Backbone bond lengths (Angstrom), bond angles and torsions (degrees), N, CA, C in turn:
res aa  C-N    CA-C-N  psi(-1)  N-CA   C-N-CA  omega(-1)  CA-C   N-CA-C  phi
1 X - - - 1.509 - - 1.551 107.60 -
2 X 1.331 114.23 127.81 1.432 119.21 -175.43 1.533 111.25 -101.85
3 X 1.272 115.77 157.49 1.517 122.01 175.69 1.564 105.96 -116.97
4 X 1.347 113.44 121.68 1.529 115.03 -174.62 1.551 106.78 -125.37
5 X 1.289 116.72 129.01 1.437 126.36 167.60 1.474 110.29 -91.35
6 X 1.350 116.43 121.72 1.443 118.59 -173.85 1.598 106.04 -118.89
7 X 1.324 115.36 116.20 1.446 122.69 -179.34 1.544 109.62 -105.01
8 X 1.248 114.01 118.92 1.490 120.72 -170.31 1.563 107.16 94.74
9 X 1.280 116.45 37.30 1.494 124.61 -170.51 1.523 114.26 -60.51
10 X 1.396 115.08 -23.99 1.486 117.48 -178.91 1.532 117.70 -84.61
11 X 1.382 111.17 -3.42 1.514 114.27 -178.33 1.516 108.57 -70.71
12 X 1.221 117.52 155.51 1.441 124.25 -177.57 1.552 113.74 -57.85
13 X 1.373 112.57 -45.32 1.446 116.50 -179.32 1.528 113.62 -72.33
14 X 1.296 115.40 -34.68 1.468 120.96 175.30 1.583 109.86 -64.05
15 X 1.283 115.48 -43.68 1.464 118.21 -177.45 1.542 110.42 -66.09
16 X 1.341 115.34 -41.35 1.513 116.50 179.18 1.519 112.57 -65.49
17 X 1.341 115.91 -35.28 1.459 120.79 173.00 1.482 112.89 -65.17
18 X 1.326 114.87 -40.12 1.541 119.27 -177.86 1.520 109.30 -68.84
19 X 1.388 119.37 -30.39 1.382 118.81 178.62 1.544 113.21 -64.55
20 X 1.329 113.46 -39.60 1.431 121.58 177.68 1.567 110.53 -63.47
21 X 1.373 115.34 -46.52 1.415 119.27 -179.23 1.487 111.60 -68.36
22 X 1.365 119.33 -30.88 1.411 122.18 176.51 1.533 111.08 -64.49
23 X 1.320 116.53 -39.82 1.469 119.70 -178.84 1.546 111.17 -66.61
24 X 1.327 114.03 -15.52 1.487 117.00 176.75 1.554 112.68 -97.62
25 X 1.323 114.64 10.49 1.442 123.23 176.23 1.613 111.89 63.80
26 X 1.330 112.09 37.76 1.493 116.48 175.19 1.525 110.73 -80.17
27 X 1.314 115.69 163.26 1.381 122.65 171.61 1.552 107.32 -93.40
28 X 1.348 116.55 127.58 1.468 122.72 -175.54 1.473 111.00 -121.66
29 X 1.388 115.80 135.74 1.434 122.54 -178.21 1.481 106.24 -125.90
30 X 1.304 115.80 110.96 1.443 120.94 -167.15 1.603 110.70 -103.46
31 X 1.364 114.47 133.07 1.474 119.28 172.76 1.550 108.13 -124.77
32 X 1.338 115.45 132.18 1.441 120.60 -179.66 1.561 113.59 -160.12
33 X 1.258 115.98 -178.98 1.459 119.15 -173.80 1.566 113.55 -97.38
34 X 1.345 114.83 -23.63 1.437 120.17 -175.37 1.484 112.44 -105.51
35 X 1.339 119.98 105.15 1.413 120.33 -174.73 1.530 115.06 -62.76
36 X 1.323 114.84 -41.84 1.497 119.71 176.02 1.534 113.01 -55.48
37 X 1.304 118.70 -45.75 1.404 122.14 178.84 1.521 112.89 -69.45
38 X 1.359 116.44 -34.02 1.397 118.90 179.01 1.589 110.18 -66.25
39 X 1.325 114.86 -38.10 1.439 117.74 -179.02 1.514 110.10 -67.28
40 X 1.297 117.24 -44.88 1.501 123.26 178.56 1.534 107.43 -59.48
41 X 1.322 118.75 -51.20 1.384 121.78 -177.67 1.509 115.22 -61.42
42 X 1.324 113.87 -38.30 1.523 120.31 175.86 1.497 111.43 -58.30
43 X 1.324 114.94 -45.13 1.571 122.24 178.80 1.583 107.47 -59.55
44 X 1.326 112.43 -49.95 1.447 115.64 -178.73 1.530 115.11 -58.66
45 X 1.304 116.47 -38.91 1.456 122.72 -179.84 1.518 112.75 -70.32
46 X 1.346 116.00 -36.53 1.431 122.80 176.41 1.532 113.56 -63.35
47 X 1.410 111.62 -41.78 1.457 119.48 176.87 1.548 111.52 -66.91
48 X 1.342 114.96 -27.03 1.466 118.63 -177.60 1.567 111.71 -85.02
49 X 1.357 113.26 -7.35 1.464 114.14 175.85 1.480 118.91 122.42
50 X 1.365 116.13 -2.72 1.439 119.19 176.97 1.506 113.60 -59.15
51 X 1.325 116.58 133.10 1.460 119.35 179.21 1.514 111.92 -66.62
52 X 1.371 112.65 -38.00 1.460 121.98 175.95 1.524 108.40 -141.90
53 X 1.326 117.40 140.59 1.454 121.39 174.36 1.508 107.17 -141.85
54 X 1.306 118.36 71.98 1.467 124.97 178.58 1.465 109.03 -82.32
55 X 1.289 118.74 153.59 1.463 121.63 178.00 1.519 112.63 -142.14
56 X 1.337 113.25 156.29 1.453 121.44 176.72 1.490 109.88 -139.66
57 X 1.355 118.00 131.22 1.474 122.41 -178.93 1.520 107.47 -94.99
58 X 1.382 113.58 121.68 1.391 119.79 178.15 1.512 107.77 -145.02
59 X 1.419 116.09 142.86 1.409 123.30 176.32 1.584 105.21 -72.10
60 X 1.295 117.19 114.64 1.484 117.87 -176.95 1.507 115.63 -66.06
61 X 1.387 115.20 -12.52 1.479 116.27 176.89 1.543 113.87 -83.61
62 X 1.339 112.47 -12.06 1.530 119.10 177.75 1.500 106.59 -90.07
63 X 1.282 116.05 82.19 1.459 122.25 -170.28 1.499 114.17 -62.77
64 X 1.387 114.47 -36.10 1.518 117.48 -178.55 1.478 110.78 -66.43
65 X 1.364 119.60 -40.41 1.472 121.10 176.27 1.428 111.61 -70.02
66 X 1.278 117.51 -36.45 1.506 118.62 -178.69 1.557 109.64 -70.24
67 X 1.331 115.55 -38.52 1.476 120.68 177.16 1.534 108.40 -61.50
68 X 1.271 120.88 -43.97 1.443 124.18 -178.77 1.562 108.88 -63.89
69 X 1.298 119.06 -43.61 1.477 125.27 176.97 1.493 111.51 -57.91
70 X 1.262 116.31 -47.71 1.493 121.08 -179.83 1.474 112.54 -64.10
71 X 1.380 117.83 -42.72 1.441 122.54 177.17 1.484 109.06 -62.17
72 X 1.365 119.69 -38.70 1.429 122.36 177.22 1.467 114.79 -65.83
73 X 1.433 114.78 -37.58 1.462 119.38 177.39 1.554 110.38 -62.06
74 X 1.429 114.79 -41.18 1.449 114.13 -176.28 1.524 109.85 -77.27
75 X 1.328 119.76 -17.45 1.415 119.26 174.34 1.549 111.87 -77.12
76 X 1.291 112.93 -48.23 1.511 120.46 -176.35 1.500 108.81 -72.65
77 X 1.298 119.09 -46.23 1.493 119.51 -173.06 1.595 109.25 -96.37
78 X 1.201 117.01 103.68 1.421 123.95 -179.60 1.615 112.63 -65.66
79 X 1.280 113.99 136.32 1.468 118.07 172.43 1.535 116.20 63.20
80 X 1.408 118.47 49.67 1.391 117.40 173.80 1.528 108.43 -69.17
81 X 1.329 117.17 131.68 1.407 120.78 -172.15 1.535 111.57 -89.39
82 X 1.327 115.81 -40.01 1.504 120.93 -175.52 1.495 109.96 -133.85
83 X 1.269 116.39 140.04 1.455 125.46 171.17 1.526 104.49 -115.03
84 X 1.360 115.82 115.36 1.466 123.80 -177.19 1.493 110.44 -109.18
85 X 1.311 118.14 109.98 1.463 124.40 -175.92 1.507 109.83 -101.79
86 X 1.280 118.39 114.29 1.476 121.31 -172.80 1.489 113.05 -146.92
87 X 1.377 115.85 77.25 1.452 121.07 179.75 1.521 109.60 -149.60
88 X 1.338 113.86 160.82 1.434 118.37 177.08 1.530 106.42 166.76
89 X 1.301 116.19 -179.89 1.485 122.98 -178.81 1.491 110.10 -151.95
90 X 1.358 116.52 144.77 1.417 120.61 172.92 1.499 110.87 -101.39
91 X 1.262 119.37 123.81 1.444 122.59 -178.24 1.564 110.84 -100.27
92 X 1.286 117.19 166.50 1.469 121.95 179.18 1.537 102.41 -86.06
93 X 1.377 117.87 107.21 1.427 121.75 -173.91 1.519 111.92 -66.01
94 X 1.334 115.78 -37.64 1.452 119.00 -177.99 1.524 111.03 -58.89
95 X 1.346 114.74 -39.09 1.442 115.73 175.69 1.472 115.57 -74.79
96 X 1.371 114.44 -31.31 1.487 119.93 177.71 1.533 112.53 -60.55
97 X 1.330 115.82 -35.97 1.483 120.62 -169.09 1.585 107.85 -67.91
98 X 1.318 119.23 -9.11 1.496 122.15 179.78 1.570 108.47 -104.58
99 X 1.302 118.51 2.90 1.454 120.67 -175.31 1.530 112.36 -150.87
100 X 1.316 111.45 106.54 1.515 117.44 -177.94 1.504 111.42 -56.30
101 X 1.412 117.39 -37.74 1.393 121.87 -177.40 1.563 111.66 -58.80
102 X 1.299 116.15 -35.55 1.434 117.58 179.67 1.540 109.19 -74.79
103 X 1.338 114.61 -38.15 1.524 114.01 178.94 1.539 107.50 -63.51
104 X 1.270 119.27 -38.41 1.384 122.44 -179.24 1.507 113.59 -63.75
105 X 1.385 114.01 -40.97 1.487 119.32 177.76 1.543 110.33 -63.49
106 X 1.320 117.15 -37.37 1.427 121.64 -179.10 1.537 108.78 -63.53
107 X 1.329 114.96 -53.66 1.526 120.05 179.57 1.512 110.20 -57.96
108 X 1.318 114.09 -46.13 1.495 119.39 -177.31 1.505 111.82 -59.43
109 X 1.348 115.59 -51.33 1.517 117.87 -176.54 1.535 109.43 -70.32
110 X 1.261 118.99 -50.81 1.496 121.46 -174.97 1.499 116.90 -78.60
111 X 1.320 116.01 -13.51 1.461 117.26 -177.87 1.484 115.95 -128.31
112 X 1.339 115.14 -61.73 1.553 118.13 -173.08 1.530 112.58 -65.83
113 X 1.350 116.54 -43.22 1.487 118.47 -179.95 1.510 111.74 -58.16
114 X 1.375 114.29 -46.03 1.427 121.63 -177.57 1.523 107.77 -62.99
115 X 1.291 119.47 -44.98 1.473 120.62 -179.46 1.525 112.04 -60.26
116 X 1.309 113.84 -43.20 1.551 119.06 -178.69 1.620 104.64 -64.35
117 X 1.236 119.25 -40.90 1.494 117.05 -177.64 1.533 110.68 -69.20
118 X 1.318 117.03 -38.85 1.499 121.53 178.58 1.490 108.41 -61.30
119 X 1.304 117.95 -44.10 1.459 123.39 -173.46 1.571 107.71 -69.02
120 X 1.334 119.49 -39.06 1.422 123.35 -178.62 1.534 108.18 -65.58
121 X 1.311 116.60 -48.60 1.460 121.09 -177.64 1.514 111.17 -68.71
122 X 1.379 116.98 -33.72 1.438 121.50 179.01 1.560 110.13 -61.19
123 X 1.324 114.63 -42.89 1.449 118.76 -177.43 1.489 112.39 -66.31
124 X 1.328 115.60 -35.03 1.414 123.05 176.65 1.499 111.15 -64.20
125 X 1.340 112.66 -49.50 1.460 117.79 -179.68 1.493 112.98 -65.70
126 X 1.357 119.37 -32.56 1.411 123.35 176.88 1.587 113.62 -60.32
127 X 1.306 112.48 -37.76 1.453 119.65 174.87 1.557 112.17 -63.53
128 X 1.351 114.89 -40.99 1.426 119.35 177.83 1.583 113.49 -81.54
129 X 1.285 114.76 -15.23 1.482 123.41 -176.78 1.573 111.43 60.18
130 X 1.278 117.82 28.05 1.395 120.86 176.10 1.520 112.03 -162.44
131 X 1.325 118.55 149.54 1.501 120.24 -177.00 1.504 113.60 140.67
132 X 1.324 117.34 148.36 1.456 122.44 176.84 1.539 110.51 -115.63
133 X 1.372 114.33 134.84 1.446 120.74 170.74 1.497 106.81 -114.37
134 X 1.338 114.71 117.03 1.471 121.55 178.48 1.491 110.58 -113.02
135 X 1.288 116.98 123.13 1.494 121.77 -176.18 1.483 112.45 -124.37
136 X 1.304 117.13 133.51 1.482 125.24 173.57 1.533 108.49 -83.88
137 X 1.261 120.08 113.70 1.511 123.37 176.03 1.508 106.29 -110.75
138 X 1.265 117.60 -122.62 1.544 120.50 -176.84 1.514 110.93 -175.16
139 X 1.292 118.42 149.71 1.432 122.23 172.03 1.507 110.63 -67.96
140 X 1.413 114.95 -16.16 1.451 118.28 178.47 1.521 114.48 -63.47
141 X 1.353 116.35 -20.41 1.438 123.47 178.37 1.517 111.88 -78.71
142 X 1.340 117.99 -14.23 1.454 119.60 -178.37 1.523 112.67 -89.49
143 X 1.271 117.86 -38.08 1.479 124.47 174.94 1.512 111.74 -123.23
144 X 1.364 116.08 112.86 1.408 121.22 -176.10 1.564 107.47 -78.73
145 X 1.359 113.29 118.34 1.472 116.28 -179.36 1.577 108.51 -112.67
146 X 1.353 112.77 159.79 1.480 117.88 -175.81 1.553 109.64 -62.73
147 X 1.296 121.56 -35.68 1.498 124.24 -170.36 1.526 109.90 -72.15
148 X 1.371 119.16 -27.52 1.486 116.90 -174.86 1.536 110.45 -148.22
149 X 1.372 115.99 43.52 1.471 117.53 -172.84 1.507 111.87 -70.44
150 X 1.349 117.93 -25.14 1.520 118.68 178.20 1.517 111.14 -67.79
151 X 1.344 112.20 -48.15 1.477 118.82 178.63 1.527 109.71 -59.93
152 X 1.353 115.17 -42.59 1.419 123.12 -179.28 1.507 111.51 -60.29
153 X 1.367 113.05 -40.54 1.480 122.10 -179.99 1.550 107.31 -58.00
154 X 1.294 114.48 -52.46 1.482 122.01 -172.16 1.550 108.19 -64.18
155 X 1.392 121.16 -40.52 1.474 125.75 178.85 1.528 106.70 -67.44
156 X 1.347 117.25 -40.79 1.480 117.29 -179.90 1.420 112.66 -61.41
157 X 1.358 117.12 -40.41 1.449 123.00 174.23 1.480 115.33 -51.55
158 X 1.345 114.44 -45.82 1.436 120.27 179.80 1.579 111.86 -63.92
159 X 1.280 112.36 -47.31 1.455 119.38 -174.58 1.567 109.89 -64.22
160 X 1.364 116.58 -40.13 1.450 121.47 179.03 1.555 109.58 -70.07
161 X 1.339 115.24 -36.57 1.466 119.37 176.53 1.563 110.72 -59.16
162 X 1.363 112.30 -47.15 1.517 116.85 -178.55 1.505 109.59 -64.10
163 X 1.334 117.45 -38.89 1.432 121.84 -178.24 1.556 110.39 -62.63
164 X 1.318 114.49 -39.94 1.477 123.30 177.58 1.575 110.87 -62.39
165 X 1.351 112.76 -46.55 1.467 116.47 178.56 1.549 114.26 -63.57
166 X 1.325 112.40 -37.29 1.459 120.63 175.10 1.567 109.00 -57.05
167 X 1.327 120.35 -34.87 1.442 124.70 179.57 1.499 107.37 -66.01
168 X 1.325 117.78 -31.10 1.459 123.91 -172.15 1.533 111.51 -79.70
169 X 1.280 116.21 -17.97 1.464 122.44 -175.34 1.555 111.31 -71.02
170 X 1.292 113.96 133.96 1.543 116.67 176.49 1.510 108.31 -108.56
171 X 1.274 115.68 -143.68 1.472 117.62 -177.35 1.498 109.94 -84.64
172 X 1.362 114.89 83.36 1.451 118.97 174.58 1.572 108.00 -144.25
173 X 1.308 114.89 -178.07 1.422 119.78 -174.64 1.520 112.25 -106.01
174 X 1.384 117.76 37.62 1.406 122.86 174.16 1.506 110.26 -96.39
175 X 1.310 115.53 134.28 1.521 118.78 177.44 1.562 108.44 -124.40
176 X 1.308 113.53 137.42 1.434 119.50 171.46 1.566 106.55 -116.12
177 X 1.362 117.98 118.31 1.418 120.49 -171.25 1.552 108.82 -118.10
178 X 1.269 116.68 118.77 1.459 120.86 179.88 1.554 110.89 -97.40
179 X 1.335 116.61 109.96 1.417 122.14 -179.54 1.534 108.01 -91.58
180 X 1.294 117.88 118.27 1.488 122.37 -179.88 1.502 111.74 -113.21
181 X 1.334 113.16 92.69 1.530 118.09 177.49 1.542 112.82 -72.04
182 X 1.267 114.66 151.93 1.447 119.48 170.42 1.511 109.42 -86.45
183 X 1.377 117.02 -121.13 1.470 119.84 -179.70 1.496 106.71 -97.37
184 X 1.351 115.83 119.06 1.402 121.80 -175.90 1.502 109.23 -121.50
185 X 1.321 118.00 138.08 1.498 123.59 179.03 1.519 109.09 -81.59
186 X 1.331 116.12 104.47 1.414 122.94 179.71 1.537 108.10 -140.87
187 X 1.351 117.86 167.69 1.478 117.48 177.22 1.525 111.63 -57.10
188 X 1.376 119.19 -25.31 1.505 119.36 -177.98 1.505 109.87 -72.18
189 X 1.351 117.87 -22.54 1.462 119.80 -177.35 1.563 113.21 -112.66
190 X 1.381 113.53 18.96 1.461 116.53 -174.46 1.514 113.77 -59.83
191 X 1.339 117.80 -30.97 1.508 118.34 -178.51 1.507 115.35 -88.69
192 X 1.304 117.49 9.07 1.435 122.97 -178.89 1.575 108.85 -89.83
193 X 1.332 117.00 143.55 1.400 121.76 174.43 1.528 108.42 -71.70
194 X 1.300 115.51 136.72 1.464 120.51 -172.96 1.572 110.48 -107.13
195 X 1.392 113.23 147.31 1.459 118.66 170.85 1.478 109.23 -142.37
196 X 1.321 117.02 -164.58 1.421 121.45 -176.32 1.492 118.04 -64.05
197 X 1.344 115.30 -16.26 1.436 122.92 177.95 1.538 116.45 -75.38
198 X 1.306 115.23 -13.44 1.427 120.49 -175.55 1.520 111.23 -87.70
199 X 1.380 112.23 139.50 1.502 118.40 -176.69 1.604 108.05 -119.11
200 X 1.313 113.95 162.94 1.510 119.67 -179.02 1.498 108.23 -89.88
201 X 1.362 116.06 153.59 1.483 120.31 -176.21 1.486 110.20 -66.48
202 X 1.266 117.66 -33.69 1.510 118.95 -175.79 1.541 110.27 -69.06
203 X 1.341 116.43 -25.18 1.488 121.03 178.95 1.600 107.59 -71.02
204 X 1.322 117.57 -45.26 1.415 118.86 179.76 1.515 109.21 -67.91
205 X 1.305 119.64 -32.37 1.489 122.43 -178.39 1.509 110.70 -62.45
206 X 1.341 114.66 -41.54 1.475 120.07 177.89 1.507 111.39 -60.95
207 X 1.359 119.03 -43.30 1.374 124.53 -179.99 1.557 111.14 -64.39
208 X 1.300 114.15 -43.88 1.532 120.19 -176.48 1.568 105.85 -62.86
209 X 1.410 114.46 -51.26 1.406 116.17 -176.77 1.527 113.37 -58.31
210 X 1.330 118.57 -38.62 1.357 123.30 177.32 1.526 114.40 -70.72
211 X 1.292 121.21 -45.56 1.419 124.88 -174.07 1.494 111.45 -68.83
212 X 1.263 119.74 -39.36 1.516 121.03 -177.08 1.524 110.33 -72.55
213 X 1.318 118.13 -12.43 1.481 121.26 177.90 1.545 109.65 -89.16
214 X 1.308 114.78 -34.69 1.543 116.10 -169.31 1.537 114.39 -124.87
215 X 1.406 115.12 -8.03 1.472 117.25 -172.78 1.514 111.47 -113.56
216 X 1.311 117.42 139.08 1.458 125.07 178.36 1.530 112.56 -100.75
217 X 1.359 115.25 12.68 1.445 117.18 179.77 1.479 113.35 -62.61
218 X 1.341 117.77 143.41 1.490 119.76 175.61 1.545 110.78 -84.37
219 X 1.413 116.62 -30.50 1.359 118.68 178.97 1.557 112.63 -128.02
220 X 1.329 117.73 130.49 1.528 119.03 -176.20 1.556 105.32 -125.37
221 X 1.304 116.63 125.63 1.446 121.20 174.32 1.589 108.20 -96.44
222 X 1.337 110.38 143.05 1.528 114.44 175.43 1.540 109.64 -136.05
223 X 1.274 117.95 135.30 1.461 125.32 -24.01 1.533 111.15 -55.88
224 X 1.385 115.43 164.70 1.498 120.56 -170.28 1.487 112.08 -59.00
225 X 1.314 116.39 -29.81 1.539 118.25 -177.95 1.459 115.87 -66.65
226 X 1.358 116.33 -8.72 1.492 115.68 179.28 1.528 110.23 -72.27
227 X 1.362 115.29 -24.57 1.551 117.88 175.67 1.469 107.44 -56.08
228 X 1.342 120.50 -43.95 1.437 126.02 -173.68 1.564 109.27 -77.48
229 X 1.320 115.66 -41.61 1.481 119.75 178.72 1.587 110.51 -57.73
230 X 1.350 113.76 -43.19 1.504 119.58 -177.84 1.559 106.22 -70.40
231 X 1.237 119.19 -37.66 1.495 119.48 177.29 1.539 114.09 -60.29
232 X 1.348 110.84 -36.28 1.526 117.54 176.34 1.512 110.48 -72.91
233 X 1.305 118.01 -42.67 1.426 123.80 -179.81 1.541 110.43 -60.09
234 X 1.214 117.63 -39.14 1.462 125.40 -177.81 1.540 114.64 -62.26
235 X 1.300 114.72 -24.94 1.536 120.54 177.46 1.481 109.83 -94.50
236 X 1.326 120.13 -5.79 1.463 122.69 176.41 1.584 109.76 -64.22
237 X 1.278 116.38 142.67 1.454 117.38 172.77 1.479 114.49 -62.40
238 X 1.259 124.43 141.03 1.510 128.03 -174.78 1.597 110.38 -57.16
239 X 1.252 115.18 -27.92 1.497 119.42 178.92 1.472 109.87 -64.26
240 X 1.350 119.77 -33.68 1.444 120.61 -179.24 1.518 109.07 -76.27
241 X 1.348 121.47 -37.64 1.365 128.13 -178.44 1.595 111.04 -61.32
242 X 1.292 115.87 -29.79 1.434 122.22 178.10 1.546 111.65 -58.06
243 X 1.321 117.50 -24.18 1.447 118.80 -174.36 1.643 111.22 -101.72
244 X 1.350 112.96 1.28 1.453 117.82 179.74 1.556 112.01 -92.04
């Protein structure tokens, strides 16, 4: 039976993953911004079999309070096995371009806060010499496009930070896994036009739950073909990317 700390527990992907873990009778510790949703999701997870589904409501932008809560969780809850970080926000980039404060908020929420949390948990796991940090980033961080380059910049920061920490790992049982979804149907993308490239959140949840149990990969693309799509896009002339 595993113990999993889920940061951004109200997100669609996090909830779908949590349902799978609940069915395995895992202990789940939820952190999110909306208390009402956390309460509802906690009840759902308990009904689905979670041994524990405790929750704490925290504004994820208040990093000091969030850091204190995570440290408290690791002190109170012995032997947390997995820290699952799954939060972010898409901003209107056209509006952002006229306001540095909005750009800063985008980079802070989607990049800096996540890096701070990864580092904090990484140091805790290093002391224990065991633990997995699983983070949802995005393929948007691999190829910077005109339409969302600020969001892509923030996600690229997280992916590169995780890559750097992986270089620091020696012979221990700590894993940092970067999950890079392609186009996923979630409330965050509800206003986007959909096509055959879009996947459902419960599909990626199944892959995540499976991969973190059996796979030692540092980077996982979902669906798998995004790894090849990104490789192709990277060789495109920058003039073409301006129109994407």
